[in-house]
N, C-alpha and C positions, 0 to 999 in steps of 0.2 A: 087375183086368182087365189084361192087357198089350196093349201096342201092336198086337201081331201078332192077338191075340182081338178086338179092336175094330175093326182095319181089314178082316179077315175077315167079321166080323159086318155091317159097315155095307155093303160092297161087295157082301156077298149080298144083303140086304136090299134094295140098289137095283140088283141085278142087274147089278153092273159087275164086268169082268175085268180084270187089270193091263194089257193092251194099250190099253184104253179109259179108264182112269185117268193111263197116260202120256200119251195123246193130249190128255186134258183140262187136264194138267198144263201144256202148252205148251212142250215141251222140258226141263222142269225136272225129271223123274222119267222113267227107262226101265221098260219093263213087267219086264225083272228085277230092276231095283231094286223094284220094289214086291212082286213076288214074294217076295223074301228079307226082306222087312218081313212079309209075310202068314207066313212060316215062321218069323219070331222071328229070323233070321238076322245083321239087321242091329242091331248095338249102338250106340248114342249117335248118332242121325241128327241132321244139321243143323237150325236151327232153320229156314232157310230150305228145307229140303227137308222139314221137318214142316208148314211152312204152305202149300207146293206140293201136298201131299199131302190137306191137308183141303180146299182149295179144289177139289182134283181129284175128292173123293170127295163134296164138296158138304156138308161140316159146318163148325162154327166152327173157328176157328183154335185157339182156348181148348181146346176140348175133346181134339183131337190133343195138344197140348201138356201138357196135364195127365196123357191116358193115358201118354204117353212120359216123364214124370216131370220135367217141367221144372218148376224152383223157381219160385213167383212171391213177389216180395215186395210185400208189402201195403202198404208205405211208397211203393214205388217200382216200380208193375208194368209199368214200360217195358224190354222185351228189349233187348239189345246192338244187334241190327239195326236197329230203330226209331230208337234214338238215333243210330246212324251216319246212317241216311237224313235225320233231321232235321237232322244237321250239315251235311250235305252240301247241303240246301236253303237253309240260314243262309248258308253262305259263298257260294253262287252266287246269291242273290238280295239285292242291296244293300241293298233296303229291307227285308228280313226282318231281314238283319244289323243295321240301325241300329235295329229296332224290339227286338230282343233287347239290343243297347247301351243303350238308354234305359232298359229295363224292369228292367236289372241292378243300375241306381243308385236305383231307386224302393223305397219301405216296401212291404213285403207287403199292406196296405190300398188302397195306390195301384194296385198290380197285379191286385188283385180289382177296383177299380172300372174299370179299364182291360177287364178281360176280359168285365166284365158290360156296358159299352159296344160293345165289338167285338161281342160276341153278338146285340146288338140289329139 
């Protein structure tokens, strides 16, 4: 199934038109762009656009990413934009930055123990 087929099917099931999907994307997508996706005219949409589309049509992000052909690395399933956001948070929050610095000098079993403690 192509991204165009998937979006057209989901939007039809949910009775969504491109203008409504654009509105739901809160400025991330235009109605014209959504229409082009539905016609299969958009080649290689960006990850942020795909995520905005998923949210706007009310489906899981990973479903849209998979249909669009985004490769998932089972060992490291973090998309690049997630890593960028994470790094921005680490840099902007001194406590989080310090936590990462400390964790980098610990053994794997110490890190696992710390994670378990933090999850409590």
